[in-house]
C-alpha positions in Angstrom: -67.8 53.9 22.0 -70.4 51.2 22.7 -74.0 51.7 21.7 -75.4 50.2 24.9 -75.5 52.5 27.9 -74.3 51.0 31.1 -75.6 52.2 34.4 -73.7 55.1 36.0 -70.9 54.2 38.4 -71.0 55.5 42.0 -68.7 58.5 41.2 -70.7 59.2 38.0 -73.9 59.2 40.0 -72.4 61.7 42.4 -71.4 64.0 39.5 -74.9 63.6 38.0 -76.5 64.6 41.2 -74.2 67.6 41.5 -75.3 68.7 38.0 -78.9 68.3 39.1 -78.3 70.3 42.3 -76.9 73.0 40.0 -80.3 73.1 38.2 -78.9 71.4 35.1 -81.6 69.4 33.5 -80.0 66.5 31.5 -81.1 63.0 30.6 -79.0 60.4 32.4 -78.3 58.7 29.1 -77.0 61.9 27.5 -74.9 62.6 30.7 -73.4 59.1 30.4 -72.6 59.7 26.7 -70.9 63.0 27.5 -68.8 61.3 30.2 -67.8 58.6 27.7 -66.7 61.3 25.2 -64.6 63.0 27.8 -63.0 59.7 28.8 -62.1 59.2 25.1 -60.2 62.5 25.4 -62.6 64.5 23.2 -61.9 68.1 24.0 -64.8 69.7 26.0 -64.7 72.6 23.6 -65.5 70.2 20.7 -68.4 68.6 22.6 -69.8 72.0 23.4 -69.5 73.1 19.8 -71.5 70.0 18.6 -74.1 70.5 21.3 -74.6 74.2 20.3 -75.0 73.1 16.6 -77.5 70.4 17.6 -79.5 72.9 19.8 -79.6 75.4 17.0 -80.9 72.8 14.6 -83.5 71.7 17.1 -84.7 75.2 17.6 -84.9 75.9 13.8 -86.9 72.7 13.2 -89.2 73.5 16.1 -89.9 76.9 14.5 -91.2 75.3 11.3 
C-alpha cells in the first residue's frame, strides 16, 4: 500500500457521498485507506476489529 493518498475516483466519490448521506462522518483520507485495504482483499471483519481496538485505545487515552 502506498503512503501517498491519491484523490478519490468517480465511483469512490459516489460511495463516499453515499456514506455521508447515511450520516457517517469519516475523513476522506481514512475512507480512501479503507478502500485500499478492501482492494488488497483484507477481510472487512479484520478491518473492523482493528478499528474497534483503535477506537477503544483512543477513548482510554482521552479519559486520562
